[in-house]
VEXDREN-2710 file (C-alpha; in Angstrom, 1 decimal):
% VEXDREN-2710
k/r/px/py/pz
1/UNK/-42.5/-81.7/-35.8
2/UNK/-43.0/-85.4/-34.8
3/UNK/-42.7/-86.5/-31.3
4/UNK/-42.1/-90.0/-29.7
5/UNK/-42.9/-90.7/-26.0
6/UNK/-40.9/-93.2/-24.0
7/UNK/-42.7/-94.1/-20.8
8/UNK/-46.5/-93.8/-20.7
9/UNK/-47.0/-93.5/-17.0
10/UNK/-48.5/-90.9/-14.8
11/UNK/-46.2/-88.0/-15.7
12/UNK/-46.8/-88.6/-19.4
13/UNK/-50.6/-88.7/-19.1
14/UNK/-50.9/-85.8/-16.6
15/UNK/-48.3/-83.4/-17.9
16/UNK/-46.5/-84.0/-21.1
17/UNK/-49.1/-85.5/-23.5
18/UNK/-51.9/-83.0/-22.6
19/UNK/-49.5/-80.1/-23.0
20/UNK/-48.1/-81.3/-26.3
21/UNK/-51.7/-81.9/-27.6
22/UNK/-52.4/-78.2/-27.1
23/UNK/-49.5/-77.5/-29.5
24/UNK/-50.8/-79.5/-32.4
25/UNK/-50.4/-76.7/-34.8
26/UNK/-46.6/-77.2/-34.5
27/UNK/-46.1/-80.8/-33.3
28/UNK/-47.8/-84.2/-33.3
29/UNK/-47.2/-87.3/-31.1
30/UNK/-46.7/-90.2/-33.5
31/UNK/-45.1/-92.9/-31.4
32/UNK/-45.7/-94.3/-27.9
33/UNK/-43.4/-96.7/-26.1
34/UNK/-43.9/-98.5/-22.8
35/UNK/-42.9/-101.9/-21.4
36/UNK/-46.6/-102.4/-20.7
37/UNK/-48.1/-102.4/-24.2
38/UNK/-51.6/-101.6/-22.9
39/UNK/-50.4/-98.3/-21.5
40/UNK/-48.8/-97.3/-24.8
41/UNK/-52.0/-98.2/-26.6
42/UNK/-54.1/-96.1/-24.3
43/UNK/-51.8/-93.2/-24.8
44/UNK/-51.9/-93.5/-28.5
45/UNK/-55.7/-93.6/-28.6
46/UNK/-56.0/-90.5/-26.4
47/UNK/-53.2/-88.3/-27.6
48/UNK/-51.7/-89.8/-30.8
49/UNK/-52.3/-89.2/-34.5
50/UNK/-54.6/-91.5/-36.4
51/UNK/-51.6/-93.6/-37.6
52/UNK/-49.6/-93.4/-34.3
53/UNK/-47.4/-96.4/-33.6
54/UNK/-47.0/-98.3/-30.4
55/UNK/-43.8/-100.0/-29.1
56/UNK/-42.6/-101.9/-26.1
57/UNK/-38.9/-101.5/-27.1
58/UNK/-37.7/-97.9/-27.4
59/UNK/-34.8/-99.0/-29.6
60/UNK/-37.3/-100.0/-32.2
61/UNK/-39.1/-96.7/-31.9
62/UNK/-35.8/-94.8/-32.4
63/UNK/-35.3/-96.5/-35.7
64/UNK/-38.1/-94.3/-37.1
65/UNK/-36.2/-91.5/-38.8
66/UNK/-39.3/-89.3/-39.1
67/UNK/-39.4/-88.8/-35.3
68/UNK/-37.7/-85.5/-34.5
69/UNK/-38.1/-85.3/-30.7
70/UNK/-38.2/-87.8/-27.9
71/UNK/-39.6/-87.3/-24.4
72/UNK/-38.0/-89.6/-21.9
73/UNK/-40.5/-90.2/-19.1
74/UNK/-39.3/-93.5/-17.6
75/UNK/-38.2/-94.3/-14.0
76/UNK/-35.1/-92.4/-13.0
77/UNK/-32.5/-95.1/-13.4
78/UNK/-33.3/-95.6/-17.1
79/UNK/-33.1/-91.9/-18.0
80/UNK/-29.5/-92.1/-19.1
81/UNK/-29.6/-95.1/-21.3
82/UNK/-32.8/-94.0/-23.2
83/UNK/-31.5/-90.4/-23.6
84/UNK/-28.1/-91.5/-24.9
85/UNK/-29.8/-93.9/-27.4
86/UNK/-32.1/-91.1/-28.5
87/UNK/-29.2/-88.7/-29.2
88/UNK/-27.3/-91.5/-31.0
89/UNK/-30.5/-91.8/-33.2
90/UNK/-30.4/-88.1/-34.0
91/UNK/-33.3/-87.0/-31.9
92/UNK/-33.9/-83.9/-29.7
93/UNK/-34.5/-84.9/-26.1
94/UNK/-36.6/-83.7/-23.2
95/UNK/-35.9/-85.9/-20.2
96/UNK/-38.0/-85.7/-17.1
97/UNK/-36.4/-84.7/-13.8
98/UNK/-34.1/-85.5/-12.3
99/UNK/-31.5/-85.8/-15.1
100/UNK/-30.3/-89.1/-13.7
101/UNK/-30.1/-91.0/-10.4
102/UNK/-26.3/-90.6/-10.4
103/UNK/-23.7/-88.1/-11.8
104/UNK/-21.9/-90.7/-13.9
105/UNK/-25.1/-91.5/-15.8
106/UNK/-25.8/-87.7/-16.1
107/UNK/-22.3/-87.2/-17.5
108/UNK/-23.0/-89.8/-20.2
109/UNK/-26.1/-87.8/-21.2
110/UNK/-24.2/-84.6/-21.4
111/UNK/-21.5/-86.2/-23.6
112/UNK/-24.0/-87.8/-25.9
113/UNK/-25.9/-84.5/-26.2
114/UNK/-22.8/-82.6/-27.2
115/UNK/-21.9/-85.1/-29.8
116/UNK/-25.3/-85.1/-31.3
117/UNK/-25.7/-81.4/-32.1
118/UNK/-29.4/-81.6/-31.0
119/UNK/-31.4/-79.8/-28.3
120/UNK/-31.6/-81.1/-24.8
121/UNK/-33.5/-80.1/-21.6
122/UNK/-34.8/-81.5/-18.3
123/UNK/-38.4/-81.3/-17.1
124/UNK/-38.2/-78.7/-14.3
125/UNK/-41.6/-77.2/-15.0
126/UNK/-41.7/-75.2/-11.7
127/UNK/-39.4/-72.6/-13.3
128/UNK/-42.5/-71.6/-15.4
129/UNK/-44.7/-70.7/-12.5
130/UNK/-45.5/-66.9/-12.6
131/UNK/-44.1/-66.2/-9.1
132/UNK/-41.0/-68.1/-9.8
133/UNK/-40.4/-66.2/-13.0
134/UNK/-41.1/-62.9/-11.2
135/UNK/-38.5/-63.7/-8.5
136/UNK/-36.0/-64.8/-11.1
137/UNK/-36.3/-61.4/-12.9
138/UNK/-35.8/-59.6/-9.6
139/UNK/-32.6/-61.7/-9.0
140/UNK/-31.3/-61.0/-12.4
141/UNK/-31.9/-57.3/-11.9
142/UNK/-29.9/-57.4/-8.7
143/UNK/-32.8/-56.4/-6.5
144/UNK/-31.8/-58.8/-3.7
145/UNK/-28.1/-57.9/-3.9
146/UNK/-25.6/-60.7/-3.2
147/UNK/-27.5/-63.8/-2.3
148/UNK/-25.3/-65.6/0.3
149/UNK/-27.8/-67.9/2.1
150/UNK/-30.7/-69.9/0.8
151/UNK/-33.1/-72.7/1.7
152/UNK/-34.6/-75.1/-0.8
153/UNK/-38.0/-76.4/0.6
154/UNK/-39.6/-79.7/-0.4
155/UNK/-41.5/-80.7/2.7
156/UNK/-44.7/-82.7/2.7
157/UNK/-46.2/-83.6/6.1
158/UNK/-47.9/-86.8/4.7
159/UNK/-48.0/-87.1/1.0
160/UNK/-46.2/-90.4/0.1
161/UNK/-47.0/-91.3/-3.5
162/UNK/-48.6/-94.7/-3.5
163/UNK/-48.6/-95.4/-7.3
164/UNK/-46.0/-96.3/-9.8
165/UNK/-42.5/-97.1/-8.8
166/UNK/-41.9/-94.2/-6.3
167/UNK/-41.1/-96.5/-3.3
168/UNK/-38.8/-98.6/-5.4
169/UNK/-35.2/-97.6/-4.7
170/UNK/-33.8/-99.8/-7.5
171/UNK/-35.8/-97.9/-10.1
172/UNK/-36.0/-94.4/-8.6
173/UNK/-32.6/-94.1/-6.9
174/UNK/-34.2/-92.5/-3.9
175/UNK/-37.3/-91.0/-2.4
176/UNK/-38.4/-87.4/-1.7
177/UNK/-34.9/-85.9/-2.1
178/UNK/-34.6/-87.0/-5.7
179/UNK/-38.3/-86.7/-6.5
180/UNK/-39.4/-83.3/-5.1
181/UNK/-36.2/-82.0/-3.5
182/UNK/-34.8/-81.8/-7.0
183/UNK/-37.4/-79.2/-8.0
184/UNK/-36.7/-77.0/-4.9
185/UNK/-32.9/-77.2/-5.5
186/UNK/-33.3/-76.4/-9.2
187/UNK/-35.3/-73.2/-8.4
188/UNK/-32.8/-72.1/-5.7
189/UNK/-29.7/-72.6/-7.8
190/UNK/-31.4/-70.8/-10.7
191/UNK/-32.3/-67.8/-8.6
192/UNK/-28.7/-67.5/-7.3
193/UNK/-27.2/-68.2/-10.7
194/UNK/-24.7/-70.2/-8.8
195/UNK/-23.6/-73.7/-10.0
196/UNK/-20.3/-74.2/-8.3
197/UNK/-20.8/-76.4/-5.2
198/UNK/-17.6/-77.3/-3.4
199/UNK/-18.8/-79.4/-0.5
200/UNK/-22.0/-81.2/0.7
201/UNK/-23.1/-82.7/4.0
202/UNK/-26.3/-84.7/4.3
203/UNK/-28.6/-86.6/6.5
204/UNK/-31.1/-89.2/5.2
205/UNK/-33.7/-90.8/7.4
206/UNK/-35.7/-94.0/7.1
207/UNK/-37.9/-93.4/10.1
208/UNK/-41.6/-93.3/9.1
209/UNK/-41.7/-95.3/5.9
210/UNK/-41.7/-98.6/7.6
211/UNK/-44.1/-97.7/10.4
212/UNK/-47.7/-98.8/10.0
213/UNK/-49.0/-96.1/12.3
214/UNK/-47.2/-93.4/10.2
215/UNK/-49.5/-94.0/7.2
216/UNK/-52.4/-92.3/9.0
217/UNK/-53.5/-89.2/7.2
218/UNK/-51.5/-89.7/4.0
219/UNK/-53.2/-87.7/1.3
220/UNK/-52.8/-90.4/-1.3
221/UNK/-54.1/-93.2/0.9
222/UNK/-52.0/-95.7/2.9
223/UNK/-48.7/-96.9/1.5
224/UNK/-47.4/-100.4/2.2
225/UNK/-44.6/-100.2/4.9
226/UNK/-43.3/-103.6/3.9
227/UNK/-42.5/-102.6/0.3
228/UNK/-41.4/-99.0/1.1
229/UNK/-37.6/-98.9/0.3
230/UNK/-36.6/-95.3/0.0
231/UNK/-36.0/-92.5/2.6
232/UNK/-39.0/-90.6/4.0
233/UNK/-36.9/-87.4/4.6
234/UNK/-33.5/-86.0/3.8
235/UNK/-31.6/-82.8/4.6
236/UNK/-28.4/-81.3/3.2
237/UNK/-26.0/-78.3/3.5
238/UNK/-24.3/-77.2/0.4
239/UNK/-21.3/-74.8/0.4
240/UNK/-20.6/-73.0/-2.8
241/UNK/-17.3/-71.8/-4.2
242/UNK/-18.0/-68.1/-3.3
243/UNK/-18.9/-69.1/0.3
244/UNK/-22.6/-68.9/-0.1
245/UNK/-24.6/-71.7/1.6
246/UNK/-27.8/-73.6/0.7
247/UNK/-29.9/-75.7/3.0
248/UNK/-32.2/-78.3/1.4
249/UNK/-35.0/-80.1/3.1
250/UNK/-37.2/-82.8/1.6
251/UNK/-39.8/-85.2/2.9
252/UNK/-42.8/-87.3/1.9
253/UNK/-43.6/-88.0/5.5
254/UNK/-42.5/-86.1/8.6
255/UNK/-44.1/-84.9/11.8
256/UNK/-43.8/-81.2/11.0
257/UNK/-46.7/-78.7/10.7
258/UNK/-45.6/-76.6/7.7
259/UNK/-45.7/-78.3/4.3
260/UNK/-43.7/-76.1/1.9
261/UNK/-42.9/-77.6/-1.5
262/UNK/-41.2/-76.4/-4.7
263/UNK/-40.3/-73.3/-2.7
264/UNK/-37.2/-71.3/-1.9
265/UNK/-36.0/-68.8/0.7
266/UNK/-33.3/-66.3/-0.4
267/UNK/-31.2/-64.0/1.8
268/UNK/-29.4/-61.2/0.0
269/UNK/-27.6/-58.1/1.0
270/UNK/-30.3/-55.8/-0.3
271/UNK/-33.4/-57.9/0.3
272/UNK/-34.7/-61.3/1.0
273/UNK/-37.4/-63.3/-0.7
274/UNK/-39.6/-66.3/0.0
275/UNK/-41.9/-68.3/-2.2
276/UNK/-44.7/-69.9/-0.3
277/UNK/-46.0/-73.0/-2.1
278/UNK/-47.3/-76.3/-0.9
279/UNK/-50.0/-77.9/1.1
280/UNK/-49.9/-75.3/3.9
281/UNK/-50.8/-72.5/1.5
282/UNK/-54.0/-72.0/-0.4
283/UNK/-52.2/-70.0/-3.1
284/UNK/-48.7/-69.6/-4.3
285/UNK/-47.1/-66.4/-3.2
286/UNK/-43.9/-64.4/-3.5
287/UNK/-42.9/-62.2/-0.6
288/UNK/-40.0/-59.8/-0.7
289/UNK/-38.6/-58.5/2.6
290/UNK/-36.3/-55.6/3.2
291/UNK/-35.6/-52.4/5.1
292/UNK/-37.3/-49.4/3.5
293/UNK/-37.8/-45.8/4.7
294/UNK/-36.7/-46.7/8.2
295/UNK/-39.0/-49.7/8.5
296/UNK/-38.9/-53.4/7.9
297/UNK/-41.3/-54.2/5.0
298/UNK/-42.9/-57.2/3.4
299/UNK/-44.1/-57.0/-0.2
300/UNK/-46.6/-59.7/-1.2
301/UNK/-46.2/-59.6/-5.0
302/UNK/-48.4/-62.4/-6.3
303/UNK/-51.4/-64.4/-5.6
304/UNK/-51.1/-67.1/-8.3
305/UNK/-53.1/-70.3/-8.5
306/UNK/-52.1/-73.6/-6.8
307/UNK/-49.0/-75.3/-8.1
308/UNK/-50.0/-77.5/-11.1
309/UNK/-47.2/-80.1/-10.9
310/UNK/-48.9/-82.6/-13.2
311/UNK/-51.2/-80.4/-15.3
312/UNK/-50.9/-79.5/-18.9
313/UNK/-53.5/-76.8/-19.5
314/UNK/-52.9/-73.5/-21.2
315/UNK/-51.0/-71.1/-18.9
316/UNK/-50.0/-73.9/-16.5
317/UNK/-46.3/-74.8/-15.9
318/UNK/-46.4/-78.1/-17.9
319/UNK/-47.9/-76.3/-20.9
320/UNK/-45.5/-73.4/-20.7
321/UNK/-42.6/-75.8/-20.4
322/UNK/-43.7/-77.7/-23.5
323/UNK/-44.3/-74.5/-25.5
324/UNK/-40.9/-73.0/-24.6
325/UNK/-39.2/-76.4/-25.5
326/UNK/-40.8/-76.8/-28.9
327/UNK/-40.1/-73.2/-29.8
328/UNK/-36.5/-73.6/-28.8
329/UNK/-36.2/-76.4/-31.3
330/UNK/-38.0/-74.6/-34.0
331/UNK/-36.1/-71.3/-33.6
332/UNK/-32.7/-72.8/-32.6
333/UNK/-32.7/-71.0/-29.3
334/UNK/-31.6/-72.3/-25.9
335/UNK/-34.2/-74.1/-23.7
336/UNK/-34.9/-72.5/-20.3
337/UNK/-33.5/-75.4/-18.3
338/UNK/-29.9/-76.0/-19.5
339/UNK/-28.4/-79.5/-19.3
340/UNK/-25.3/-78.3/-17.4
341/UNK/-27.5/-76.8/-14.7
342/UNK/-29.5/-80.0/-14.3
343/UNK/-26.2/-81.9/-14.1
344/UNK/-25.2/-79.8/-11.0
345/UNK/-28.5/-80.6/-9.3
346/UNK/-27.8/-84.3/-9.8
347/UNK/-24.3/-84.0/-8.5
348/UNK/-25.5/-82.3/-5.3
349/UNK/-28.3/-84.8/-4.7
350/UNK/-26.0/-87.7/-5.1
351/UNK/-23.5/-86.1/-2.7
352/UNK/-26.2/-85.8/0.0
353/UNK/-27.0/-89.5/-0.3
354/UNK/-23.3/-90.3/-0.2
355/UNK/-22.6/-88.0/2.8
356/UNK/-25.5/-89.6/4.7
357/UNK/-24.2/-93.1/3.9
358/UNK/-20.6/-92.4/4.9
359/UNK/-21.2/-89.9/7.7
360/UNK/-18.7/-87.6/6.1
361/UNK/-18.6/-84.3/4.1
362/UNK/-18.4/-84.9/0.4
363/UNK/-16.0/-82.6/-1.6
364/UNK/-16.9/-81.8/-5.1
365/UNK/-14.1/-80.9/-7.5
366/UNK/-15.5/-78.6/-10.2
END
């Protein structure tokens, strides 16, 4: 199976290409495209086949009929146009999260996918973490009962990314909500198996990003307040068709002690569950709480390693994601992350931004 990469930035070098290179018995990366040719050349030298080709125009790359699969790893606002073009060229597509920066673009991706007859998935690798998979199995088995309230956590105290285009609103569509909030929301919806939102209320804050004194202690070094365009924190309340409610919290910079990221809190009629993950925790952990034998109990079920958001080694989420994806193509099975699910995540994130802008609740007609 031959793979082409569109976008040779950080996520390509740190997650996708290392993971795919470990699957070289079933796939090879034969094409690399980036608007900065040097980046594509470096990627080809490190991860490509001996005769790998380099492009600066993805349309030219898509003309190669030998390429079976395309990984779209570009800034958020270009996800849709590249993905649609790849489907029209007859390729299977993995697109990095979020699916798109707006629901209209995401809808175009869904329509192109359905016309193509090819496979499609979105890069939510946190589903492949061991404690996340364990909790999902518990939810599927009904161990929590009816999950009627949940929180999606994506809180960093000071971890503003200072590289790439992250602070660029025109290219990313937003800040922490669309970048890391999307992971927490995906995990939460997946646990609840509930993809029918009816209303969204949101608050988005531009409080710390432009303050010079706020850059103190940022784990990635100081950012430039003058060029910081996106929100530094965002919050939303989502009501679902069945009455259940989700709270989402996301920040790159906030004066809050606990940093909890790619995490979820679930409240069910039989039990509750929390995934502890993020900078406030040395290890990722799943905790189930319930009443049992006349007492309130807490079951600490895992002590997994730290979240490897951008790693591609064997057993790590990026590798497991790539392996599952390639096997789905080979065997004609469904990928773990379904496009329709990712589309709902994008609709909700867009609604939070819209609600914050208008000061009104946003109704979603399913």
